[in-house]
C-alpha distance (Angstrom), angle and dihedral (degrees) to the residues before:
residue distance angle dihedral
X1 . . .
X2 3.83 . .
X3 3.77 130.1 .
X4 3.84 89.9 -92.4
X5 3.77 88.1 69.4
X6 3.73 93.6 64.7
X7 3.83 109.6 18.9
X8 3.73 95.6 92.9
X9 3.80 132.7 142.8
X10 3.72 114.8 -86.7
X11 3.74 93.6 -4.7
X12 3.83 124.0 120.5
X13 3.81 115.0 -144.1
X14 3.82 101.0 -140.3
X15 3.88 102.1 160.9
X16 3.87 140.2 -74.0
X17 3.71 128.3 -45.4
X18 3.87 114.3 -118.2
X19 3.84 113.4 -143.2
X20 3.78 118.5 -177.0
X21 3.87 110.1 -102.9
X22 3.77 94.4 7.4
X23 3.83 114.0 129.9
X24 3.85 116.0 -121.9
X25 3.80 92.6 -115.7
X26 3.82 90.5 63.4
X27 3.78 98.2 46.8
X28 3.79 111.9 125.8
X29 3.88 123.7 -139.3
X30 3.78 114.0 -96.8
X31 3.88 105.6 -124.2
X32 3.79 119.2 -169.8
X33 3.84 120.6 -160.9
X34 3.68 107.2 -120.7
X35 3.82 91.2 -143.4
X36 3.80 89.4 63.8
X37 3.79 87.2 72.5
X38 3.79 90.7 69.0
X39 3.82 83.7 77.6
X40 3.79 87.5 55.2
X41 3.79 132.8 -123.2
X42 3.73 142.3 -125.6
X43 3.82 126.7 -155.0
X44 3.77 123.4 -160.6
X45 3.69 133.0 -178.3
X46 3.81 142.1 127.5
X47 3.82 123.0 -110.7
X48 3.77 109.4 -66.3
X49 3.77 93.2 24.5
X50 3.91 93.0 109.8
X51 3.83 93.8 -112.7
X52 3.79 92.5 135.6
X53 3.80 92.2 49.7
X54 3.83 91.0 49.5
X55 3.78 94.1 49.9
X56 3.77 92.8 45.3
X57 3.74 88.1 49.4
X58 3.84 89.3 51.9
X59 3.83 90.4 51.2
X60 3.75 91.2 47.7
X61 3.81 90.7 53.9
X62 3.83 90.9 49.7
X63 3.85 90.4 51.0
X64 3.81 91.0 49.8
X65 3.80 89.0 52.9
X66 3.80 92.4 49.4
X67 3.81 96.1 -108.8
X68 3.81 114.8 143.4
X69 3.74 121.8 -136.8
X70 3.81 142.6 -171.1
X71 3.81 110.4 -147.6
X72 3.81 117.0 -167.7
X73 3.77 108.1 -152.1
X74 3.85 117.1 -167.7
X75 3.85 93.9 170.2
X76 3.84 106.8 39.6
X77 3.84 97.4 -112.8
X78 3.79 98.2 115.0
X79 3.78 95.5 64.9
X80 3.85 84.5 75.6
X81 3.86 84.6 80.9
X82 3.80 88.3 79.3
X83 3.80 92.5 55.2
X84 3.80 95.0 90.0
X85 3.82 116.9 143.1
X86 3.86 115.2 -176.4
X87 3.82 91.9 -174.5
X88 3.85 91.6 50.2
X89 3.80 89.2 -151.3
X90 3.91 121.2 159.3
X91 3.83 90.9 -117.7
X92 3.78 88.3 61.9
X93 3.77 92.8 56.3
X94 3.86 99.8 36.1
X95 3.89 97.3 79.5
X96 3.80 90.3 54.8
X97 3.80 101.8 46.4
X98 3.80 116.9 119.8
X99 3.83 109.5 -106.5
X100 3.75 91.7 -147.6
X101 3.79 92.1 57.1
X102 3.79 89.4 50.4
X103 3.77 90.2 56.6
X104 3.84 93.1 43.5
X105 3.71 93.6 51.5
X106 3.88 92.1 46.4
X107 3.80 91.9 -137.1
X108 3.75 133.9 121.0
X109 3.82 119.2 -93.0
X110 3.76 90.9 -117.0
X111 3.82 92.5 50.8
X112 3.83 91.3 50.5
X113 3.89 89.2 47.7
X114 3.87 89.0 53.4
X115 3.80 91.0 49.6
X116 3.81 92.9 46.3
X117 3.78 93.9 48.2
X118 3.83 89.8 49.1
X119 3.86 91.2 48.1
X120 3.83 91.2 50.7
X121 3.76 94.6 47.9
X122 3.86 89.8 49.8
X123 3.77 92.1 45.0
X124 3.87 90.9 52.0
X125 3.78 91.1 45.8
X126 3.87 91.1 54.2
X127 3.75 86.9 59.4
X128 3.83 98.0 43.7
X129 3.83 92.4 -108.4
X130 3.78 130.9 122.5
X131 3.81 146.0 167.1
X132 3.76 91.3 -68.8
X133 3.76 91.0 63.5
X134 3.85 90.4 50.3
X135 3.78 89.1 51.3
X136 3.82 89.2 52.2
X137 3.79 89.6 52.4
X138 3.82 91.6 51.9
X139 3.80 92.1 47.6
X140 3.78 95.6 45.5
X141 3.77 100.5 55.0
X142 3.80 139.5 19.8
X143 3.85 116.3 -127.7
X144 3.73 129.4 -159.7
X145 3.74 141.3 167.0
X146 3.83 117.9 -133.0
X147 3.78 121.5 -165.4
X148 3.83 115.4 -168.5
X149 3.76 110.1 -151.1
X150 3.85 93.1 15.9
X151 3.78 140.5 73.9
X152 3.85 93.0 -143.6
X153 3.81 88.1 99.2
X154 3.76 130.3 6.5
X155 3.85 103.6 -46.3
X156 3.84 119.3 -128.7
X157 3.80 123.8 -150.7
X158 3.73 108.2 -136.8
X159 3.82 101.0 152.1
X160 3.86 96.1 46.5
X161 3.78 97.8 93.5
X162 3.80 147.0 -26.0
X163 3.84 96.8 -113.2
X164 3.75 114.5 -141.3
X165 3.88 111.8 -119.0
X166 3.78 119.6 -112.4
X167 3.82 121.0 -105.4
X168 3.81 96.6 -89.0
X169 3.85 92.4 50.7
X170 3.83 91.2 44.8
X171 3.84 89.3 57.1
X172 3.81 89.5 57.7
X173 3.84 99.5 85.0
X174 3.80 96.4 -176.7
X175 3.82 92.5 46.1
X176 3.79 92.0 47.7
X177 3.84 91.0 52.5
X178 3.74 91.1 49.8
X179 3.77 92.1 47.9
X180 3.80 92.0 50.6
X181 3.80 91.2 47.3
X182 3.78 94.4 50.9
X183 3.74 94.9 44.6
X184 3.81 92.6 51.3
X185 3.76 94.8 41.5
X186 3.80 90.2 52.5
X187 3.89 91.9 48.6
X188 3.71 93.8 50.1
X189 3.78 92.7 46.6
X190 3.81 86.2 55.8
X191 3.87 89.1 62.5
X192 3.82 91.9 44.5
X193 3.81 99.5 -98.8
X194 3.86 116.8 135.3
X195 3.84 91.3 -160.6
X196 3.83 125.0 -174.3
X197 3.78 109.1 -136.5
X198 3.79 90.1 -141.1
X199 3.82 100.7 43.3
X200 3.75 109.5 23.8
X201 3.83 114.7 97.4
X202 3.83 89.8 -154.7
X203 3.73 93.5 54.9
X204 3.74 93.3 45.0
X205 3.71 95.1 48.5
X206 3.82 95.1 47.0
X207 3.86 90.7 45.2
X208 3.77 88.7 54.4
X209 3.77 92.7 49.6
X210 3.79 93.8 48.0
X211 3.83 94.3 44.7
X212 3.77 91.6 48.7
X213 3.81 90.9 52.2
X214 3.77 93.5 45.5
X215 3.81 90.7 49.3
X216 3.82 85.6 61.9
X217 3.85 89.3 46.0
X218 3.79 87.6 -114.5
X219 3.75 120.2 150.9
X220 3.88 113.9 -140.5
X221 3.78 126.7 -149.0
X222 3.73 121.1 -158.4
X223 3.82 91.5 -103.4
X224 3.76 90.1 54.4
X225 3.80 91.8 47.3
X226 3.85 90.3 53.1
X227 3.94 89.7 51.3
X228 3.88 89.6 49.5
X229 3.83 91.8 52.3
X230 3.72 88.0 65.5
X231 3.91 95.5 37.0
X232 3.80 106.6 20.7
X233 3.80 96.1 175.7
X234 3.77 94.0 -121.1
X235 3.87 131.3 80.9
X236 3.78 103.7 -150.1
X237 3.84 139.5 48.4
X238 3.77 107.8 -160.4
X239 3.83 105.8 -42.3
X240 3.76 96.1 -27.8
X241 3.80 128.2 93.1
X242 3.85 110.3 -109.0
X243 3.78 95.0 -116.1
X244 3.83 92.0 46.9
X245 3.78 92.2 51.0
X246 3.88 96.3 39.8
X247 3.84 113.3 7.7
X248 3.85 116.4 -138.9
X249 3.86 91.2 -115.9
X250 3.85 91.7 57.6
X251 3.76 92.3 43.4
X252 3.84 87.3 54.7
X253 3.84 89.1 54.5
X254 3.84 89.8 51.7
X255 3.85 89.1 48.3
X256 3.78 89.6 50.6
X257 3.74 92.1 53.1
X258 3.79 92.0 50.6
X259 3.83 88.2 45.9
X260 3.78 89.4 55.3
X261 3.83 87.7 54.9
X262 3.81 92.2 48.6
X263 3.82 90.7 49.2
X264 3.82 95.7 47.3
X265 3.83 118.8 101.9
X266 3.79 90.7 -129.2
X267 3.78 93.2 56.3
X268 3.81 91.4 45.6
X269 3.73 88.1 57.3
X270 3.83 91.2 51.0
X271 3.81 87.7 56.3
X272 3.82 94.6 57.4
X273 3.69 127.8 88.4
X274 3.76 140.8 31.4
X275 3.84 117.2 -13.7
X276 3.78 116.3 -95.0
X277 3.83 95.6 -109.2
X278 3.79 117.4 150.9
X279 3.82 97.0 -146.3
X280 3.77 89.5 54.3
X281 3.84 90.9 53.8
X282 3.84 92.8 45.1
X283 3.75 98.9 45.7
X284 3.81 141.3 25.9
X285 3.75 118.5 -121.7
X286 3.82 87.4 -97.8
X287 3.87 90.1 55.5
X288 3.77 96.7 -106.7
X289 3.82 111.6 148.1
X290 3.79 116.4 -107.7
X291 3.77 137.3 -156.7
X292 3.80 101.4 -143.9
X293 3.78 111.9 -161.0
X294 3.78 109.7 -163.1
X295 3.77 109.4 -163.5
X296 3.76 113.0 -159.6
X297 3.80 99.9 164.3
X298 3.79 91.9 112.5
X299 3.80 95.1 56.4
X300 3.83 126.4 94.1
X301 3.73 117.9 -109.3
X302 3.79 93.1 -101.0
X303 3.75 93.2 47.8
X304 3.83 91.2 49.5
X305 3.83 91.4 52.4
X306 3.77 90.6 48.1
X307 3.76 92.7 49.0
X308 3.80 95.9 46.8
X309 3.65 92.2 46.3
X310 3.81 93.0 51.1
X311 3.79 91.2 45.8
X312 3.81 92.2 52.1
X313 3.78 91.2 47.7
X314 3.86 91.9 51.3
X315 3.87 90.9 44.7
X316 3.86 91.8 52.3
X317 3.75 90.4 49.9
X318 3.84 92.0 48.7
X319 3.83 92.0 44.5
X320 3.79 91.9 52.7
X321 3.81 91.6 53.4
X322 3.82 89.8 60.6
X323 3.77 126.3 89.6
X324 3.77 117.9 -112.3
X325 3.78 122.7 -93.5
X326 3.79 140.3 169.5
X327 3.88 92.2 -143.0
X328 3.74 123.5 85.2
X329 3.81 108.4 -93.9
X330 3.80 103.3 173.4
X331 3.76 143.9 -20.2
X332 3.78 133.7 -125.5
X333 3.78 111.1 -163.1
X334 3.78 127.3 -178.8
X335 3.74 122.3 -172.8
X336 3.80 117.9 -151.9
X337 3.77 98.1 14.5
X338 3.86 89.2 -177.7
X339 3.81 111.0 132.3
X340 3.77 94.9 15.9
X341 3.82 98.7 73.2
X342 3.70 107.8 27.7
X343 3.85 125.3 169.6
X344 3.78 100.6 -115.3
X345 3.82 112.1 5.0
X346 3.81 119.1 79.7
X347 3.82 110.5 -141.7
X348 3.80 116.2 178.4
X349 3.82 91.4 -97.7
X350 3.83 94.5 57.6
X351 3.77 102.4 72.5
X352 3.87 96.0 50.4
X353 3.82 90.0 45.6
X354 3.80 90.8 53.2
X355 3.86 90.0 49.0
X356 3.81 89.7 52.9
X357 3.79 93.2 48.4
X358 3.85 90.7 50.2
X359 3.80 100.3 40.4
X360 3.82 110.9 22.1
X361 3.79 94.6 85.0
X362 3.85 93.0 70.4
X363 3.85 89.6 58.8
X364 3.78 95.9 47.2
X365 3.84 92.4 -109.0
X366 3.87 119.4 142.1
X367 3.71 122.6 -152.0
X368 3.82 118.2 -156.5
X369 3.82 121.4 -173.8
X370 3.78 128.1 -174.2
X371 3.80 131.9 -167.9
X372 3.77 144.9 162.0
X373 3.81 91.8 -149.8
X374 3.75 113.3 63.3
X375 3.77 94.0 172.5
X376 3.87 91.0 63.1
X377 3.82 96.3 60.0
X378 3.76 130.6 94.5
X379 3.81 101.3 -110.3
X380 3.77 93.8 -170.4
X381 3.83 88.8 59.9
X382 3.81 90.1 44.9
X383 3.79 89.9 58.1
X384 3.76 84.1 80.6
X385 3.87 88.9 63.4
X386 3.83 109.6 96.1
X387 3.87 95.4 -170.6
X388 3.78 124.9 54.4
X389 3.85 121.1 -173.0
X390 3.76 106.5 -167.1
X391 3.79 123.3 -174.7
X392 3.68 135.3 174.0
X393 3.85 110.3 -36.7
X394 3.71 128.2 -147.0
X395 3.78 103.4 -138.9
X396 3.85 141.0 23.1
X397 3.74 86.9 -119.9
X398 3.85 89.2 58.3
X399 3.75 90.5 50.7
X400 3.84 94.5 49.6
X401 3.85 90.2 50.8
X402 3.79 90.8 49.2
X403 3.83 90.9 49.8
X404 3.85 89.0 50.2
X405 3.71 89.8 50.5
X406 3.78 95.1 46.5
X407 3.80 90.3 49.4
X408 3.81 91.6 51.7
X409 3.78 92.1 48.7
X410 3.76 91.2 48.2
X411 3.82 91.3 48.3
X412 3.84 93.4 50.3
X413 3.84 90.3 50.8
X414 3.79 95.3 45.3
X415 3.83 94.7 -116.1
X416 3.77 124.8 139.5
X417 3.76 115.3 -111.9
X418 3.90 123.7 -152.4
X419 3.83 99.0 -160.8
X420 3.85 95.1 -179.4
X421 3.79 93.3 52.6
X422 3.86 93.2 45.8
X423 3.72 89.1 48.7
X424 3.74 90.9 54.5
X425 3.78 93.0 47.3
X426 3.85 92.6 50.0
X427 3.85 91.6 49.9
X428 3.78 92.0 58.8
X429 3.82 102.8 45.4
X430 3.78 119.3 132.9
X431 3.81 132.1 -160.3
X432 3.87 111.0 -62.5
X433 3.76 92.4 10.4
X434 3.80 116.2 112.9
X435 3.75 138.3 -178.3
X436 3.92 109.3 -127.1
X437 3.74 114.1 -155.9
X438 3.81 110.7 -177.9
X439 3.80 121.1 173.1
X440 3.85 88.0 -149.9
X441 3.81 91.4 64.1
X442 3.77 132.5 64.3
X443 3.78 96.9 -108.9
X444 3.81 147.4 -24.5
X445 3.81 122.7 -62.1
X446 3.69 136.0 -165.2
X447 3.80 119.5 -131.8
X448 3.73 142.7 169.7
X449 3.79 116.3 -127.6
X450 3.77 119.5 -115.7
X451 3.78 126.3 -117.0
X452 3.83 111.1 -86.5
X453 3.75 122.2 -116.7
X454 3.77 88.4 -142.6
X455 3.91 121.1 75.4
X456 3.86 106.3 -110.6
X457 3.75 102.2 -148.0
X458 3.84 96.2 154.3
X459 3.85 133.2 -110.4
X460 3.75 114.9 -10.6
X461 3.83 123.0 -135.9
X462 3.83 122.3 -135.8
X463 3.80 90.3 -102.0
X464 3.80 91.0 52.3
X465 3.83 89.5 50.2
X466 3.74 88.6 50.0
X467 3.77 91.3 55.7
X468 3.80 90.8 44.7
X469 3.88 92.5 52.1
X470 3.82 97.6 34.8
X471 3.77 93.8 120.5
X472 3.87 94.5 43.4
X473 3.74 105.3 48.2
X474 3.87 112.5 88.9
X475 3.79 112.9 -114.4
X476 3.75 96.1 -155.3
X477 3.84 104.2 98.0
X478 3.84 99.1 -168.3
X479 3.81 92.1 49.6
X480 3.77 87.9 66.1
X481 3.73 98.3 45.1
X482 3.77 118.1 116.4
X483 3.74 113.3 -78.5
X484 3.88 111.2 -106.4
X485 3.69 118.0 -107.6
X486 3.81 113.8 -109.5
X487 3.80 106.1 -79.9
X488 3.76 139.5 159.6
X489 3.86 95.7 -61.7
X490 3.74 111.6 125.7
X491 3.84 118.8 -129.2
X492 3.70 116.8 -90.0
X493 3.79 104.2 -107.2
X494 3.77 123.0 -173.9
X495 3.75 110.3 -108.0
X496 3.78 95.3 15.1
X497 3.84 123.2 128.5
X498 3.79 97.9 -111.2
X499 3.82 104.5 164.3
X500 3.77 116.3 86.9
X501 3.82 88.4 -144.7
X502 3.80 92.8 61.8
X503 3.83 115.5 107.6
X504 3.77 110.9 -85.1
X505 3.79 117.1 -115.1
X506 3.75 116.2 -118.2
X507 3.86 112.1 -96.9
X508 3.73 117.5 -108.8
X509 3.80 136.6 -179.5
X510 3.82 115.8 -86.9
X511 3.83 105.1 -96.4
X512 3.73 121.2 -118.5
X513 3.88 109.3 -115.2
X514 3.83 128.3 -160.1
X515 3.79 110.9 -79.6
X516 3.89 93.0 -113.0
X517 3.83 95.3 51.9
X518 3.84 114.2 100.0
X519 3.80 117.5 -137.3
X520 3.83 121.1 -149.7
X521 3.86 129.1 -173.3
X522 3.73 130.3 -156.2
X523 3.87 106.5 -127.0
X524 3.79 117.9 -109.8
X525 3.75 127.9 -170.0
X526 3.81 117.4 -122.0
X527 3.88 111.5 -118.8
X528 3.77 119.2 -179.2
X529 3.76 97.3 -148.7
X530 3.84 96.4 41.9
X531 3.74 128.1 100.1
X532 3.84 115.8 -107.1
X533 3.79 114.2 -82.2
X534 3.81 114.4 -114.2
X535 3.84 115.8 -145.6
X536 3.80 120.6 -149.4
X537 3.80 123.4 -159.9
X538 3.85 122.8 -108.6
X539 3.75 133.1 167.2
X540 3.74 116.3 -122.7
X541 3.83 116.8 -160.5
X542 3.77 121.8 -167.9
X543 3.81 110.0 -165.1
X544 3.80 140.5 179.0
X545 3.78 112.2 -144.4
X546 3.76 126.0 -165.1
X547 3.78 120.7 -148.1
X548 3.85 121.0 -169.0
X549 3.76 128.1 177.7
X550 3.76 118.2 157.7
X551 3.95 94.4 -167.0
X552 3.79 90.1 58.5
X553 3.81 94.8 37.3
X554 3.74 88.6 -120.7
X555 3.84 124.3 156.8
X556 3.79 109.5 150.1
X557 3.75 139.9 144.9
X558 3.76 118.4 -144.0
X559 3.82 131.2 -165.4
X560 3.80 115.4 -133.3
X561 3.80 129.0 -175.4
X562 3.84 117.7 -165.2
X563 3.88 127.3 -179.4
X564 3.80 124.2 -167.2
X565 3.80 131.5 176.8
X566 3.78 119.9 -109.0
X567 3.82 107.6 -133.1
X568 3.72 125.0 -140.3
X569 3.77 124.8 -104.9
X570 3.76 121.7 8.7
X571 3.78 98.6 -28.9
X572 3.74 112.7 119.1
X573 3.90 126.2 -129.5
X574 3.83 108.4 -84.8
X575 3.75 108.0 -148.5
X576 3.75 90.4 -166.0
X577 3.84 85.6 74.6
X578 3.86 90.9 54.8
X579 3.76 120.8 122.1
X580 3.82 124.5 -147.2
X581 3.90 114.3 -122.4
X582 3.72 125.9 -151.9
X583 3.88 115.1 -123.3
X584 3.84 89.0 -113.1
X585 3.79 91.7 55.7
X586 3.78 94.4 43.3
X587 3.76 90.6 51.2
X588 3.81 90.4 61.4
X589 3.70 94.4 74.4
X590 3.76 117.5 105.4
X591 3.85 132.5 -154.0
X592 3.81 93.1 -126.0
X593 3.91 130.5 59.5
X594 3.70 123.2 -117.7
X595 3.78 122.6 -99.2
X596 3.75 117.8 -78.1
X597 3.76 97.4 2.7
X598 3.78 126.0 156.3
X599 3.77 130.2 -149.3
X600 3.87 127.2 -128.6
X601 3.75 116.7 -135.3
X602 3.83 111.4 -80.2
X603 3.73 137.4 -154.8
X604 3.76 115.2 -92.4
X605 3.83 86.8 -131.6
X606 3.82 86.5 78.8
X607 3.86 90.7 70.8
X608 3.88 92.5 50.2
X609 3.78 115.9 91.7
X610 3.81 91.8 -156.4
X611 3.80 89.9 61.1
X612 3.81 90.5 66.8
X613 3.89 92.1 53.4
X614 3.82 88.6 52.3
X615 3.75 92.6 45.4
X616 3.84 90.7 50.9
X617 3.84 90.7 53.9
X618 3.82 88.5 46.3
X619 3.75 96.1 50.8
X620 3.82 90.4 45.2
X621 3.81 90.5 54.4
X622 3.84 92.1 44.7
X623 3.83 93.0 52.4
X624 3.87 90.5 47.6
X625 3.76 90.1 53.1
X626 3.83 102.0 37.2
X627 3.78 108.4 27.0
X628 3.77 109.1 68.6
X629 3.80 116.7 157.3
X630 3.79 105.6 -114.3
X631 3.74 110.8 -144.2
X632 3.81 132.7 168.1
X633 3.82 127.5 -133.4
X634 3.82 137.6 -169.2
X635 3.82 106.0 -150.3
X636 3.84 92.4 -166.7
X637 3.77 92.3 61.5
X638 3.89 96.5 26.9
X639 3.75 90.7 -127.0
X640 3.76 127.1 141.4
X641 3.82 130.0 -167.2
X642 3.79 122.5 -104.1
X643 3.79 120.9 -114.3
X644 3.79 108.2 -84.1
X645 3.75 93.5 17.4
X646 3.80 113.8 131.7
X647 3.78 124.8 -132.0
X648 3.87 89.0 -109.7
X649 3.78 92.3 52.2
X650 3.73 92.0 46.2
X651 3.78 93.0 50.6
X652 3.77 88.0 48.4
X653 3.79 90.0 53.8
X654 3.76 90.3 46.9
X655 3.79 92.8 51.4
X656 3.83 89.2 51.8
X657 3.82 91.3 47.4
X658 3.70 89.7 49.3
X659 3.79 92.2 48.9
X660 3.81 90.9 46.9
X661 3.82 91.2 52.6
X662 3.74 90.7 44.0
X663 3.85 92.3 51.8
X664 3.78 90.9 48.8
X665 3.79 93.3 49.8
X666 3.70 91.2 41.9
X667 3.83 92.1 55.3
X668 3.79 90.1 50.8
X669 3.75 93.5 48.1
X670 3.85 92.6 43.4
X671 3.82 91.8 49.3
X672 3.85 93.7 48.5
X673 3.81 94.5 44.7
X674 3.77 94.4 41.5
X675 3.77 89.6 62.1
X676 3.79 91.8 44.8
X677 3.81 95.1 45.4
X678 3.83 91.1 45.4
X679 3.79 90.0 53.2
X680 3.83 94.1 45.7
X681 3.86 89.0 45.2
X682 3.86 90.1 53.4
X683 3.80 89.9 50.7
X684 3.80 90.8 52.4
X685 3.73 89.8 49.5
X686 3.78 94.5 48.9
X687 3.86 90.6 45.5
X688 3.81 88.9 51.0
X689 3.75 92.0 52.5
X690 3.78 91.8 47.9
X691 3.80 90.9 52.7
X692 3.78 91.8 49.8
X693 3.83 89.8 48.0
X694 3.78 94.0 47.3
X695 3.80 92.0 48.5
X696 3.86 90.8 51.5
X697 3.79 92.4 44.7
X698 3.85 92.4 48.1
X699 3.78 89.0 51.2
X700 3.75 92.4 50.9
X701 3.83 92.2 47.1
X702 3.82 92.8 49.8
X703 3.86 89.0 55.2
X704 3.82 91.3 49.0
X705 3.84 93.1 51.4
X706 3.73 93.0 47.9
X707 3.82 91.4 52.5
X708 3.82 92.3 48.9
X709 3.81 96.2 50.2
X710 3.78 89.0 44.1
X711 3.82 93.2 53.1
X712 3.81 92.3 51.7
X713 3.76 94.5 50.0
X714 3.82 91.6 47.1
X715 3.71 91.9 50.6
X716 3.77 92.0 55.6
X717 3.70 94.5 45.7
X718 3.84 92.4 50.4
X719 3.82 91.7 60.8
X720 3.65 102.4 -95.3
X721 3.72 113.8 140.4
X722 3.80 111.8 -89.5
X723 3.80 89.8 -145.8
X724 3.69 94.4 46.2
X725 3.77 117.9 123.2
X726 3.75 94.2 -111.5
X727 3.81 93.7 50.9
X728 3.80 92.8 48.2
X729 3.88 89.4 50.3
X730 3.86 90.4 49.2
X731 3.82 90.8 49.6
X732 3.78 92.4 50.4
X733 3.85 89.9 48.6
X734 3.78 89.8 52.7
X735 3.84 93.0 53.0
X736 3.76 90.2 49.6
X737 3.83 92.1 48.2
X738 3.73 91.3 51.3
X739 3.84 89.7 51.9
X740 3.84 88.8 51.2
X741 3.80 91.3 54.1
X742 3.72 90.9 53.1
X743 3.84 91.6 49.4
X744 3.79 93.1 46.8
X745 3.75 89.8 51.1
X746 3.79 90.0 51.0
X747 3.83 89.1 47.8
X748 3.82 90.7 52.2
X749 3.74 92.5 49.8
X750 3.84 89.0 48.0
X751 3.87 90.5 49.7
X752 3.80 91.2 49.2
X753 3.85 90.7 49.8
X754 3.82 89.2 50.3
X755 3.78 90.2 49.8
X756 3.80 92.2 49.7
X757 3.79 90.8 49.5
X758 3.87 91.7 47.9
X759 3.85 89.5 50.8
X760 3.76 91.1 48.0
X761 3.84 90.8 50.4
X762 3.74 90.4 49.3
X763 3.78 93.6 48.5
X764 3.84 89.4 47.7
X765 3.76 91.5 52.8
X766 3.78 93.0 44.8
X767 3.88 90.0 51.6
X768 3.86 89.6 48.0
X769 3.86 89.6 49.9
X770 3.78 91.4 50.4
X771 3.79 91.1 47.6
X772 3.79 90.7 52.8
X773 3.81 90.4 49.1
X774 3.85 90.7 50.3
X775 3.83 88.6 51.1
X776 3.79 89.8 51.2
X777 3.82 91.4 48.5
X778 3.76 90.6 50.8
X779 3.71 94.1 48.3
X780 3.75 88.5 52.6
X781 3.74 93.7 55.8
X782 3.84 122.2 110.1
X783 3.73 111.4 -48.5
X784 3.82 125.2 -135.2
X785 3.81 114.0 -104.7
X786 3.75 122.4 -156.9
X787 3.82 128.6 -170.2
X788 3.75 116.5 -117.6
X789 3.80 118.2 -161.9
X790 3.80 114.4 -161.8
X791 3.86 114.6 -169.0
X792 3.74 118.0 -147.0
X793 3.88 119.8 -98.5
X794 3.76 99.4 -101.0
X795 3.72 95.5 -148.4
X796 3.86 91.1 52.8
X797 3.89 98.3 54.4
X798 3.76 104.2 115.2
X799 3.76 123.6 -169.5
X800 3.78 100.9 -147.2
X801 3.81 95.0 177.6
X802 3.76 136.5 10.8
X803 3.79 111.7 -177.0
X804 3.72 140.0 164.5
X805 3.78 105.6 -113.1
X806 3.78 120.0 -161.6
X807 3.78 115.0 -149.7
X808 3.88 128.6 174.8
């Protein structure tokens, strides 16, 4: 077997099929159609069964095919995915050797490194792999280790805020309820409350608060949530008055418990790092697919449950924002699912996991779960898994539960199930040998897992992960601190006096503006010991901008808010100095000034109504010149990005579109060539049978001819008359037999020629098929992306509001 036997489009090379009585040299590679993972998979096996190697091999194959994955790692094994060494030199392996093994073996570290490198090269060679394939793996996909609550890897902020869903997710009422429920359940679990979403007052109150905030597209941080517990902003829960349903004193106790969480060092660590955003985990900023290993071994049980629940909720929200597809878009893998998906209890992680198993297929998302403890899984939920990888099991009870699960899965898919045969197969499994039961195939198959490209050195400690990710973890501590909650700080406006130490402007009376000009004020907090706040005038323009581009199928209106300082004296407003404001920031302005404020001297143009007409024209011209809508396009696929879609998200969509097109073309090519190759193979088989038959017949004819000639000669020698009738008959028979020998030899040569031609035709078709596959693979490579700048339609720029905005 060479690499051409397994390097096929959309096929994962997992090992070699084991067929009873078949010699090892004839074993075919076991190829698994990546699209089968959209019906999900479960992998089971005790310690030493080879489960980790199989699952890492599966993730490697996904990476080679450009499929991103999030891999939740409760034990620390999956960080081994980053130990890939294309050169396979001893110096690559040496830093990652187990010190305990060095001591046990009684050898030097360098000697063990040399032995390990040699063993890995030999192992790869046995499976027709090499350093070049490892290099391809590294080039095809980015890999990173994330560590929520720790700076060993890239930290993830999971306690910073409850991010409001986007408009599309907000329109999904069912999905929104599930997301609220999961988020609140995880948070209450973090403070030790096993709260029933239907009965717990704490759960119902927090759910109402989060849902109300999200209905206003408002993102809540934990501090804001604590404040809302005491003052929720609504008076009733159901038909009861708020204070009757949940008295203020008891709400204060809940707020104190949440505040303890906020003040604890562990919670502070969970609030640091990159935001928990699924697109950022699945793709780099450049759009390259990523395998994101999320190590949670260092967290407490409650913290793990909270993190997994939040991650699953965010994953579901992201998934539902994607268009449907039949190709594999992404993988979510969780090692050691024990405790997160039990058969009877309902921990916070179970409802979102069930949702994923039931709904992810429509979005091209594959869920892969692994465990050592089959009896501790919800088998009704696992009936949604179309693929089962089963390795050596620890107990007879485990085997019986697996058989029950397989039988249930077979029944739901309409496949026959031979329980006795599967029982016998499971009883004889060895290490690295698995039973693969795939509902998309005709029956189960045994296979031996291939050698992994990654160096499997065992679970990694936090210190080892720190070494592994040393060049990836940001060194700037303050940059990773939790984002401050919205406070009294004024927005940073270009040209404004921002530093408190700057000379204060002379106070002046508040100018009288034209009657139709709105005034807005940035809110300030009253502080008894603070100097009076001095407001400075700015112009705030709220615009509606229309972008139209036929080629990109674009016809969209965008809202834009700009704010620019109003200079003193006779200088006019320079809109080039304007700063865009987010809708959240712009909404914080009030219609009344803060207490005890002063006003800096302002331009007299603010009092002139004609100034606002001029400023409207100026801001319109500025927006036309400086506010193009930046899109991206892929000319090969004639696809353009959507407004607001990042380059990474667009590249991810392109990758999926390329894979969908590739899969469709591959199916057509495979269908066409399967028929042609099957026909050609049948011709080879028949030609081979004919050659064998002709050879056998020619041999028999040669023996008959020899006997006939011999009999005639012997008759003459023994005194019979040569001219007698019998001798003449024998002589004629000998002549005819000699003629038959010649004909049979000619027939054999003809049959051999036909066999050679059939084989040549088959080889030609096979080469043609491989060439077509190579062309498909090349066409599915990275597509070129160009920037497309669409200016706004000048006649459709509307100034909805031009106000005088006072900012400290």
